[in-house]
C-alpha positions as CSV (number, residue, x, y, z in Angstrom):
1,X,4.6,18.1,-40.0
2,X,2.7,17.3,-36.8
3,X,-0.6,19.7,-36.5
4,X,-2.6,19.4,-33.3
5,X,-5.2,21.7,-31.5
6,X,-5.2,22.8,-28.3
7,X,-9.3,21.2,-29.0
8,X,-7.9,17.7,-29.8
9,X,-5.6,18.0,-27.8
10,X,-8.0,18.4,-24.7
11,X,-11.0,16.0,-26.3
12,X,-8.1,13.0,-26.3
13,X,-7.0,14.1,-22.3
14,X,-11.0,14.1,-21.9
15,X,-11.6,10.6,-23.8
16,X,-8.6,9.1,-21.5
17,X,-9.4,10.3,-18.3
18,X,-13.3,9.2,-18.0
19,X,-12.2,5.9,-20.3
20,X,-15.1,6.7,-22.4
21,X,-16.4,8.5,-25.5
22,X,-19.7,9.2,-24.0
23,X,-18.9,10.0,-20.9
24,X,-16.3,12.5,-22.1
25,X,-18.8,13.7,-24.4
26,X,-21.2,14.5,-22.1
27,X,-18.0,16.4,-19.8
28,X,-17.2,18.2,-23.3
29,X,-20.9,19.2,-24.1
30,X,-20.3,17.4,-27.4
31,X,-21.8,15.4,-29.2
32,X,-21.1,11.5,-29.3
33,X,-20.3,12.0,-32.8
34,X,-18.0,14.6,-32.9
35,X,-15.8,13.2,-30.1
36,X,-15.2,10.6,-31.8
37,X,-14.7,12.0,-34.9
38,X,-12.0,14.0,-33.9
39,X,-10.3,11.2,-32.4
40,X,-10.9,9.4,-35.4
41,X,-8.4,12.5,-36.7
42,X,-6.3,13.1,-34.6
43,X,-5.3,9.4,-35.6
44,X,-5.0,9.8,-39.1
45,X,-3.0,12.9,-38.6
46,X,-0.6,11.1,-35.7
47,X,-0.7,8.3,-38.5
48,X,-1.3,6.1,-35.5
49,X,-3.5,4.7,-33.4
50,X,-3.8,6.4,-30.1
51,X,-6.7,4.3,-28.4
52,X,-7.5,0.6,-27.8
53,X,-11.0,0.8,-28.7
54,X,-11.3,-2.7,-28.8
55,X,-11.0,-3.2,-25.1
56,X,-13.8,-1.5,-22.9
57,X,-13.3,1.0,-20.6
58,X,-10.8,2.6,-23.9
59,X,-6.8,1.7,-23.5
60,X,-4.3,4.2,-24.7
61,X,-1.8,2.0,-26.8
62,X,1.6,2.3,-26.7
63,X,2.3,5.6,-28.8
64,X,-1.2,6.7,-27.3
65,X,1.3,6.8,-23.3
66,X,3.8,8.7,-25.5
67,X,1.1,11.3,-27.0
68,X,-0.5,11.5,-23.3
69,X,2.6,13.0,-22.2
70,X,2.7,15.5,-25.5
71,X,-0.6,16.8,-24.4
72,X,-1.1,16.9,-20.9
73,X,2.4,19.1,-21.8
74,X,0.4,21.0,-25.2
75,X,-2.7,22.0,-23.1
76,X,-0.9,22.8,-19.4
77,X,1.5,25.5,-21.2
78,X,-1.6,27.0,-23.5
79,X,-3.6,27.5,-20.0
80,X,-0.4,28.4,-18.5
81,X,-0.5,30.8,-21.0
82,X,-4.1,32.3,-21.1
83,X,-4.4,32.8,-17.5
84,X,-0.7,34.8,-17.4
85,X,-2.0,36.9,-20.4
86,X,-5.2,37.9,-18.4
87,X,-3.5,38.9,-15.0
88,X,-1.2,40.5,-17.3
89,X,-4.6,42.4,-18.7
90,X,-5.8,42.4,-15.3
91,X,-2.8,43.7,-13.2
92,X,-1.9,40.8,-11.0
93,X,-5.4,39.6,-10.3
94,X,-5.8,36.0,-10.5
95,X,-7.4,32.6,-9.0
96,X,-5.0,30.6,-6.8
97,X,-6.3,27.2,-6.3
98,X,-4.6,25.5,-3.3
99,X,-5.2,22.1,-1.7
100,X,-4.3,21.7,1.4
101,X,-4.4,19.1,4.6
102,X,-6.8,20.1,7.0
103,X,-4.3,20.7,10.0
104,X,-1.5,22.9,7.4
105,X,-5.0,24.9,6.5
106,X,-6.0,25.3,10.6
107,X,-2.4,26.3,11.4
108,X,0.3,26.7,9.1
109,X,-1.3,28.9,5.6
110,X,-4.2,31.3,7.3
111,X,-1.1,33.9,8.8
112,X,0.4,33.0,4.9
113,X,-2.0,34.0,2.8
114,X,-3.1,37.0,4.4
115,X,0.2,38.5,4.8
116,X,-0.2,37.7,0.6
117,X,-3.7,39.6,0.2
118,X,-2.2,42.6,2.4
119,X,0.2,43.3,-0.2
120,X,-1.7,41.6,-3.1
121,X,-5.2,42.2,-2.6
122,X,-6.2,42.0,-6.0
123,X,-5.1,38.2,-5.2
124,X,-7.8,35.7,-5.0
125,X,-7.3,32.5,-2.4
126,X,-10.0,29.2,-2.9
127,X,-8.3,26.4,-0.5
128,X,-9.3,23.1,-0.3
129,X,-8.6,20.5,2.5
130,X,-8.9,17.2,2.6
131,X,-6.6,13.9,2.9
132,X,-2.8,14.0,0.7
133,X,-4.1,11.1,-1.3
134,X,-7.4,13.4,-2.7
135,X,-5.3,16.1,-2.6
136,X,-2.1,14.6,-4.9
137,X,-4.7,13.5,-7.5
138,X,-7.1,16.9,-7.5
139,X,-3.7,18.7,-8.6
140,X,-3.0,15.4,-11.5
141,X,-6.8,16.5,-12.8
142,X,-5.3,20.1,-12.8
143,X,-8.6,21.2,-10.3
144,X,-5.8,22.9,-7.9
145,X,-3.0,24.5,-9.0
146,X,-0.6,23.0,-6.2
147,X,-1.0,22.1,-2.7
148,X,1.6,21.4,0.8
149,X,0.5,18.1,2.2
150,X,1.1,17.1,5.6
151,X,2.3,13.2,4.4
152,X,5.7,10.5,4.4
153,X,5.9,10.2,1.3
154,X,5.7,11.5,-2.3
155,X,3.0,10.7,-4.1
156,X,3.5,9.0,-7.7
157,X,3.3,10.8,-10.8
158,X,3.7,14.7,-9.0
159,X,7.2,17.0,-8.9
160,X,7.4,16.9,-4.6
161,X,9.4,18.5,-2.4
162,X,9.8,18.7,1.1
163,X,9.6,22.5,2.8
164,X,10.1,21.6,6.2
165,X,10.2,18.3,8.8
166,X,7.5,18.3,11.2
167,X,8.1,16.3,15.1
168,X,5.4,14.9,16.1
169,X,4.6,15.5,19.6
170,X,3.3,13.2,22.4
171,X,0.6,15.4,24.7
172,X,-1.0,15.5,28.4
173,X,-2.5,18.1,29.9
174,X,-0.3,20.6,32.6
175,X,-1.4,18.9,35.4
176,X,-0.8,14.7,34.2
177,X,1.5,12.4,36.2
178,X,3.6,11.9,33.9
179,X,4.6,15.3,33.1
180,X,7.2,15.0,36.0
181,X,9.1,12.5,33.8
182,X,11.7,13.1,31.8
183,X,12.0,10.5,29.0
184,X,9.5,7.6,29.7
185,X,10.4,4.1,28.1
186,X,7.3,2.6,25.4
187,X,6.2,-0.2,28.5
188,X,5.2,3.3,30.2
189,X,3.0,4.0,28.3
190,X,1.4,1.1,26.8
191,X,-1.6,1.2,29.2
192,X,-2.4,4.6,29.6
193,X,-5.2,5.9,27.8
194,X,-5.1,7.6,24.0
195,X,-6.7,10.4,22.0
196,X,-6.5,9.6,18.7
197,X,-7.6,10.2,14.9
198,X,-10.6,8.3,13.4
199,X,-9.4,4.6,13.1
200,X,-8.8,4.5,8.8
201,X,-8.1,8.1,8.2
202,X,-4.8,8.4,7.0
203,X,-3.5,10.8,8.8
204,X,-3.9,7.4,12.0
205,X,-2.5,4.8,9.7
206,X,0.6,7.2,9.3
207,X,0.8,7.9,12.4
208,X,0.5,3.9,12.8
209,X,3.4,3.3,10.8
210,X,5.2,6.1,12.3
211,X,5.5,4.4,15.9
212,X,6.0,0.9,15.0
213,X,8.7,2.5,13.3
214,X,10.2,4.1,15.9
215,X,9.5,1.2,18.8
216,X,5.6,2.1,20.4
217,X,4.6,-1.1,19.3
218,X,1.1,-0.9,21.7
219,X,-1.2,2.0,23.1
220,X,-4.6,1.8,24.4
221,X,-7.0,4.2,22.5
222,X,-10.1,5.2,24.1
223,X,-11.2,7.5,22.3
224,X,-11.2,8.5,18.7
225,X,-12.2,12.3,16.4
226,X,-10.9,14.0,13.3
227,X,-10.1,17.4,15.1
228,X,-6.9,18.1,16.2
229,X,-8.6,21.4,18.1
230,X,-10.8,18.4,20.3
231,X,-7.6,15.7,20.5
232,X,-6.6,18.8,22.7
233,X,-9.4,20.1,24.4
234,X,-9.8,16.6,25.9
235,X,-6.8,15.6,26.4
236,X,-6.4,19.3,28.6
237,X,-9.4,17.6,30.3
238,X,-7.2,15.0,31.5
239,X,-7.6,12.5,29.4
240,X,-4.0,10.8,28.5
241,X,-2.6,11.4,25.5
242,X,-2.1,12.6,22.2
243,X,-0.1,12.9,19.4
244,X,0.2,15.9,17.2
245,X,2.4,18.6,15.0
246,X,4.5,20.7,16.8
247,X,3.1,23.5,14.7
248,X,-0.7,22.2,16.1
249,X,0.8,22.9,19.8
250,X,2.6,25.8,19.4
251,X,1.2,28.2,21.2
252,X,-0.3,26.1,23.6
253,X,3.1,25.1,24.9
254,X,4.3,28.4,25.2
255,X,1.2,29.3,27.3
256,X,1.9,25.9,28.9
257,X,-1.6,25.0,28.9
258,X,-0.4,21.6,27.6
259,X,2.9,19.5,28.2
260,X,5.6,17.5,25.8
261,X,6.5,14.3,27.2
262,X,9.5,12.2,25.5
263,X,9.2,9.0,24.9
264,X,12.6,7.0,24.6
265,X,13.8,6.5,20.5
266,X,10.2,7.8,19.5
267,X,11.4,10.5,17.5
268,X,8.3,10.7,14.8
269,X,8.2,13.5,11.9
270,X,6.1,14.1,8.7
271,X,7.3,16.0,6.1
272,X,5.3,19.2,5.2
273,X,5.7,18.7,1.2
274,X,4.3,21.2,-1.5
275,X,3.0,19.1,-4.7
276,X,2.5,19.8,-8.2
277,X,2.2,18.8,-11.6
278,X,5.2,18.1,-14.1
279,X,5.6,20.2,-16.4
280,X,3.4,22.7,-15.1
281,X,3.1,26.9,-16.7
282,X,2.0,28.5,-13.6
283,X,0.4,32.0,-13.9
284,X,2.7,35.0,-12.2
285,X,0.0,34.8,-9.4
286,X,0.1,30.7,-8.7
287,X,4.2,31.8,-9.1
288,X,3.7,34.5,-6.8
289,X,2.0,32.0,-4.3
290,X,4.0,29.4,-4.5
291,X,7.2,31.3,-4.6
292,X,6.0,33.1,-0.6
293,X,4.5,30.1,0.8
294,X,7.6,27.8,0.3
295,X,9.7,30.5,1.4
296,X,7.7,31.0,4.7
297,X,7.6,27.7,5.6
298,X,11.0,26.9,4.8
299,X,11.9,29.7,7.0
300,X,9.5,28.9,9.4
301,X,11.1,25.5,10.3
């Protein structure tokens, strides 16, 4: 009968992650000899080679790929049980580590988390803001419990649930001359100055792809900055047009500080997605946070 300790499985996962026994040993605070011995013991128990040591960096064998799924599942389940038991002992006082697109962390999550903390004051939240691809990798590496991202496609290897389709808005100053026109053709904005995100940012690349897909082939970008608040402020002061998610502009539109223009046949959208590892066994606190965040974001659509 197969019998693998969690410590052996963690060592295997570390060697796979870092592709090196030396680096894995450093991260696990073990000796290289100790790590090598553990891998050898694991393969002896499995009665098959799991790592191809003839290649650098180390690669998994075919059996190693199958074993990887088992190791990840068992370690996740063990960690989930450990968190659950500790939280039950403390009375639902666990830490929740969330990754979020900067815009989600700025405009969407704050009221949800504030409400959660008022009802469950023992909870402890950490929110990391990064581009979606960075959040996805942190979730894969178990550095985050889950992520809430603004994107157009699900990341590879993770479970992804679309919580809401978010409209992107073409925004101008309320004093802009274009405000008097109900609908514009894409040619009407070809020479209008745009304020956009940084050239190589993930958000800008997604925006450019969306614009091309909806018929807006060319725009004249005169200023770039990686902040929705700054983009809105430049536009409010008369610097042309910007494009931001609807949730980031809601209050300004209601207060008539900024205005939205409609571009014929251009209806770009993004998806707000919740992403997490497959087969993850979450603690009660993480389950609670996921449920409430999911419910609130979907309900606000």
